[in-house]
N, C-alpha and C positions, 0 to 999 in steps of 0.2 A: 326576184332573187337578186338583183343588182341595188347597190346602194345609191344614195342620191347622186346626181351628177354635179352638184355644188362642190365647190372647192373648200367651203368652210362649213364645219360641223358646229353648231351652237349648243352648248350645254348650259342647263339652268342649275344653279347651286341654290338650293331652297334655303339652306340654313342662313346665308348671307343675302338672299334675294337680289343676287346680282348675276349678269350674263358674262360668261367667259367664252371668247371665241377662240377655237384652236383650228390651225390649218393643217390638213393632211398633206404630207410631202411625199408618201409613199402611194405610187399610182399602179394599178393593175388594169392594163388595158385588154380587152377581150373581144372576140367577135362570135356571136351566137351560131354560126355555121362552122366554127373551127374545132376540129376533133380533139386537139391537145388543150384547148380552152375548156371543153366539156369535162376534161380530166382535171384541170388545174382550179376550176372555179370552186368545186367542193372543199378543196384544200385551202384555198385563200379564205372562204367562209369560216373554215375551222379556225384558221389563225386569227381571224377577227373575234370569233367566239373566245379564243384564248387571250384577248386583250390587245392585239396588235391593231394599230391605226392604218388601214389599208383603205384606199378609196377605189372601188370598183367602177369602171368606166367602160361602157360598151361603145366601140367605135362606130356603130350604126347611127348613134346620135351625131349629128354634124358638129356640135360644139366639142363633144369628146374628141373626135377626129381631128378637129383644128389643134386642140391642145397636145395630142399626140405628135402631130406633125411638127408643132413648134418645139417640143422637147427634142424630137429626133434632130431637128436642125440645130438648135442650141448645142447639143452634145455630139454632133456629127456621127450619128449612129443609124443603121437601117436595121429594122426588125419588123416582122409581121406580128401575129399574135400566138400565144399570149406574150405579153411584153410588160415587164415590171421595172419601174424607174423610181428611184429616190430622187425628187427634183431638187431637194436641197443639196446632195451631195454629188449627184450625177452618176452614182452607181446603178447599173443596169442588169438585168437578167433578161435574155431573149430566149423564148422557149419554155417549155415544160420542165418543172423540177419537183421532185418529191418534197414532202412537208418538211423533213429535217434539213433539207438545203435551203 
């Protein structure tokens, strides 16, 4: 259910036969044992289906946990999961929100 843990998604443009790399800056950190994450993940997946570029990161993966820790340190913020952060702007949401939020 989770997306790749890589920070860069590679898109192939067939017409031009070139590769464009886009870096996702909106991160969704979750934990499989988190009840609120179980409610949030389907909503995040709907947002991705709607065209939003969100990178889903399970903090059980050591690299994802290190990234989350670094972001929290950089923006001086403490949060458990679910944790949403735009790494480009520093805007953050800690905890569950409905889709319209």
